[in-house]
Residue, then its C-alpha position, 0 to 999 in steps of 0.5 A: m141720799g134722802e129717804s125718798q131717794q132710798r125708796e126710788l129704784l133708779s137711785l139704788s145700785n145693782q148691788q142694793l137692788g139685789e139685796m132688796i130682792e133678797s129681802f123680799a125672798q125673791a129669786p135672784y133672777r128677778l134682779r135681771q127682770l127688774l133691771d130690764g124693766l127699769y132701763k131697757q123698757r124704761l117703765s115709769r110705774l111698778d104696775q107696768f112690770s108685768t114680768l114680776p109677780l103681782t104679789f112682789r109688786q104689791q109688796l114693793l108698793a106697800a113698802d113705798y118703793s117707786v121707780g123714780q122717774p121725774a114728773t114733767e112739770k112743764k115742757f117748752t118747745s122752740s121754733d128750732g125743735t129744741v125741747r126744754y123739760l122742767f122735771a119735778f122730783a118727789d121732794g118738790q125740787s126740780v131741774e131742767t133737761v134739754w132735747m136737741p134734735d140733730g145736736d148743736g155741733g158741740e162734739a164735732g172734731d173731738g175725735s170720737d165717732s159721734g164727733d166724726e158724725e157731727l163733723a160729716e153732717l156739718r160738711t154735708g149740710m154746708s155742701l147742700n146749702s152752698d149748692l142750692s144757693s149757687r144755683a139760685q144766685r151764682p155771682q157774676e164775674g167780679e162779684s164777691s161770693d157768699p160773705h157768710f162762708p169766708s175762705s178761712r179753714a180750720t185744720t187740726a194740729p198734726t197730732d193724728a190723722l184727722r183733718v178738719e177743713e171747714p168754712a168758718l161758721r158765721l152767726p146770723k145778725g140780729p138781736a138774738f142771733l136766732p139760728t136756722t136749722d141748717n146752721r146758715p143764716l138766710t140773707t137772700t132777697p125775696s126774689r132770690a128766696a123764691a129762686a132758692a125755694s124753686a131749686a130746693a123743690v127740685e131736690g126736695s123729694a129726693v132729700s126727704s126720702r134720704r132723710e126718712n131712711l136715716r136714723r134720728r140723731a139728737t143730744i140730751c143736755v142733762s143736769s147734775q145738781v139742783g142749781c149751781a154753786v160755781e157762780c159764773a157771771f154769765c150764767m143764769t143757773a148761777l142766780l139760783g144758787l145750789h139747793r142740793n145734789l141729784s142722786a144717780g137715779e135722778i140723773v138717769g131718770q132725766v134721760l129715761a123720761v126724755l127718751n120715753d117722751q121722744q119715743v127714742k129707739l136706741d137700736r135705731d137712733r143715735i143719742n148723745l148725752v152732754f152733762m152740761g145742764q144745771g150744776e157742776p158734775f164734778l161737785n157731785y162726782d160719785n153720783f154722776m159717775q154712778a149714773v154714767r155706769a148705769l147709762v152705759g151698762e144698763v140703758g145702753i148708751p156708749a160712754s163715747r157718746m157722752t161729754v161732761s163739762t167742768s168749770g175746772i174742779v182740779p182734783r176731780i180731773a185726775d180722778f176722772g182720768a183714772e176711770e175705766i168707763r168715762p165720758k169725754l172731757a170738756v172744760s168751761l174756760n171762757a178766758p185766757s188769763q187768771v185775772l179775766r177768768t177770775s172776774v167771770m168765774p170766781i172759782t178760779k181763785k181756788w183752782t187757778i188757770e195754772k193748776l187747771l192747765s197742769a191737770l189737763r196736760d196730765f190727763p190721759l187721752r184715748n186714741r184720737e180723743r181731744l179735750t174740748f175747751e168751751y169758750v163763751l164770748l162776751g161782747g167787749v170782755n173776752d172776745s178780741v183778737s188779742h184774747a184769741r192769741e192769749l188763748l192760743d198761747l195758753i192751750r198750745g201743745l194740748r190735743a184739743k179743740v175749742n167750741l166758741i159760744a156766743l153769749n146766750p142773753g137773759p135777764e140779770i146777765p150783765f153782759s152783751m152778745p159779741d159782734p159776729d165779726r169779732v166771733l169770726a176773727f177770734q175763730s180765725v186766729l185759732m184755726t190759722a194756728g191749727i186749733p180746730a175751732f167751731v162756733r156752737r149753734p145756739r139751740g132753743r134760745d127763744i125758750y131759754a134752753a140754750c147754754g147758760q140759760l137754765k133758770h126754771t124760767t116759765e114766763l118767756v120774754q123776748l130777748s133783746 
């Protein structure tokens, strides 16, 4: 921990905060007041801690203590509502954090309450869209139904009572696969669009009223390192290299700063956290876990609403499984064989697929919990039906789900996006075999906020 981090209150453990309070000859109950201000009220400046004596606050300031929330250097807002924050720390380093209203469907089907909520909302959204579409353009006899919702279904393996029956999610066509807010591409002709708008208007006020009474649901994507050392060939963050680890306080501080900016009320809103931003969390394991404990115990976000993604740091998978309080586990797999995975993820040379899968088979899952495999589809590289069959053989027998992610393009990334038909074919192979497979909805692609795009980009260019 650097000198500046030692003076940031968010980077100190509760024990360290208690010792600091004692060193200033303050009563022990000041610790609870300090923790309440840091984590519940989410105060960003010491002069805001009105429950602490003025003299104590002055002593802290004189000793160069600060809260430690990061400063917002830049903020970008996507057409889909996603917000990318560039947060700066005291030493001049910065990281990115992403706010995704309504999430991206990444937790759907993972066996948790938040996953069930995402799954229910996906089903509700598709049901509403299907109903509105059918009113506007019911197919005549002999005419095919909506091609974007083929009849294939995803069904879980028979390891628990959860049954998933979802139409395959088709990506919109076009150079950037830009999503609509309801996960369904708009393909209507002008006349049909007018009819759909008319049908939507009939129910508009009722739907709006229902939504106003609902709590907000959102996902925050959090960084764990400045840059990354894993060198995944399809990820823009890898181009930064690794600068340093983040302290526990810097990890927590990102969350607090976003919650404040978005005016979140945790007793009303449903917030999920995914540790999938810049960096490999398991290469900053101790600080990451300290941050998790603070976010659960002090901020009040349940661990069941958190997911951490690892590229496959095998020794830490066992450590993680032994934690009393832990998020759900996702593994960035991206290839079904040792040779192919090594070519896109060089870390596979050190921790082979065989060792990784062995560790995952020994990983202790909670009741109903599923492992999540993240699989980035690279056009013509790992996205064929034969690759899907290899993947199926690789993960067979594991209680797991698969999130398919069409490559999010960016400068200096030497891969192309997959054809939507290949994405659907890949998904179909898994679903037919009973593996829940979901096509992750890209969020914030137009502002370089999507998976694999975090590279401190400040000048936005159109993706091709």
